[in-house]
N, C-alpha and C positions, 0 to 999 in steps of 0.2 A: 353357694356351693351346693351341689346335688350329691345324693347318695351314690356311691360307686356301684351298688348292686341294684337299687330300685330305679336308677336313672333320673326319673322325674320328681322324686321326693326331695324337698329342700332339707338340708341338715340344719339342726337347731342346737341351741345351747341352753342349759338350765340356768346358768349364771355366767357372767363375763369370763371368769377364770376357769371354766370347766371345758372339757372336750365337746366336740360336736357329736350329736347322735341323730339317727334317722327315726322319726316318729312312726314310720310304716313298718320297717323290718327290725328295728331295735339295734342296728349296728352302731359302732362307735368309731369316730375318726379322731385319732390321737395325734395332734400336731407335735412336731419335734420339740417345741418349747416346753411341753409337758413331760417329756421323758425323765427329767431329773426329779419330777414330783409324782412318779408312778405310785408310790405307796399311799399317797393322799387321794387317789382317784378311786371312787367307789363305782362299781359297775351297776347301773340301774337295770341291766339286762341279765339277771341271774338265771332266768329260766332257760331251758334247752332251746336249741335253734329250731324255730318254727318254719324256717325257709331252707330246708336241706339242700336245695339246688343252688343256693347262693355260694356254698363252699366249692361247688364244682367248676366255678369260673372266677376269673379275676375281674377287676373293674378298672375304671379310670380314676386317676387322682382327682379328688374334689377341687383341688387348687389349680387344675388345668395343666399338669405336667406330663400327662400321658398315661400309659398302661402301668398298673401296679405290679410289682414283682412278688411272686408267691414263694412261701417257704412252708414246708410240711412240718407239722409239730405232732409228735407221737405221744398222745395222751393214753393213759391206761385204759380208758373206756373206748375211745374212738379217735383215730388221727384226724386232724383238721389242718387247714391252711390259713396262714396269716398273709396279708398283703401289705407291701410297703412301697412308697414312692422313692425312686432312686435319686430324685432331685431335692425334694424338701424333707425327706425322711419321715413323713407322716405315716402312720400305721392304721390300717383298717381292721377292726375286729367285728366279725359277724356276731350276731346275738349269742351270748353265752361264752364266747371265746375268751374274753378278758378274765372271766372267772376261772376257766381252765388254766390260763397262763399263770394266774395268781396262785391257784392251788398247787401247781407244779413248780412254783418258785422260779419261773422263767423270767419274771419281770426284772430281776436284778441285772441280767445280761441280755436284755431283749434283742439288741441288734446282732448278737452272735447267732441267732436263729437263722439268719441268712448266709452265714459263712459255711463254706464247704466242710471245714473240719467239724463244726457242730453237727451238720447233717450226717456226716460220716459216722460220728460217735453215736448218734441216735440210731442209725441203721445197725451198727455193731451191737448196741445194747438190746435192740429189738430181736435180732437174730439169736443172741445169747439167751434171752428169756424164752424164745420159742424152742431152743434146743433143750433147755432145762425142763420145760413142760413136756416135750416129747420123751425125754429120758424118764421122767416121773410116770408118764403113761405106760411106757414099755416095761420099766422095772418095778414099779409101784412107788408111791411117795415114801413109804417107810424104808425100803431098801435104798432108794436114792439118798435119803437123809442119813442113813447109817453109813453109806459109803463116803459122803461128804464129811461127816463127823470124824470117821476113821482117818481120812486123808489129812484133815486138819491136825489131828493128834499125832500122826506120823510125821508130818512136816515140822512140828514143834519139838520132836524128840531129838536129843543129841546123837542117838545112834540110828538115825533115819535110814541109812543104807542097809543096816541089818534088818530093820523092820520090813523094808521093801523086799529084801531077799526072802525072808520068811513068808511074806504074803505071796510072793511069786511062786514059791515052792508049794504052798497050800492051794493056790489056784491051779497049778499044774499037777495036783494030786500026788505030790512027792511028800514023803514023811521026813521029819527032821531028825 
């Protein structure tokens, strides 16, 4: 089996029951039979990706099943793509991606990454985080936090509607 990204580099194993890895780029091929043992797999490629162009393209399944399907994973530091074979369900991790998956606790539901609902939820979360950052920039982090805390207190109060009326009056410069 050859590396999906390096093409001519043969994948190797450290031991019989471990995933394949590429000695050139440090990528990791996780066969579907290892999926239920994800917590046991230690990534020997903990350093950052030294081949940034590898994530810009997909590769071929090392087991000969054709082109791998990509799924975008939004990490706090930088988004990246995982590739999976649609026939054997093997997954390719470029160097350092397994660590990112583990750090974000995505390994519990690894196959969901390729679902439309998971991708949609990731986009929604990313847009919400961007909106919060924009509001903090425009209002100031202190004012943003004050408003969020006030909203939480008002929502928990049994006379919520009266508090909202008072707030609306104050915002419209009316006196009570």
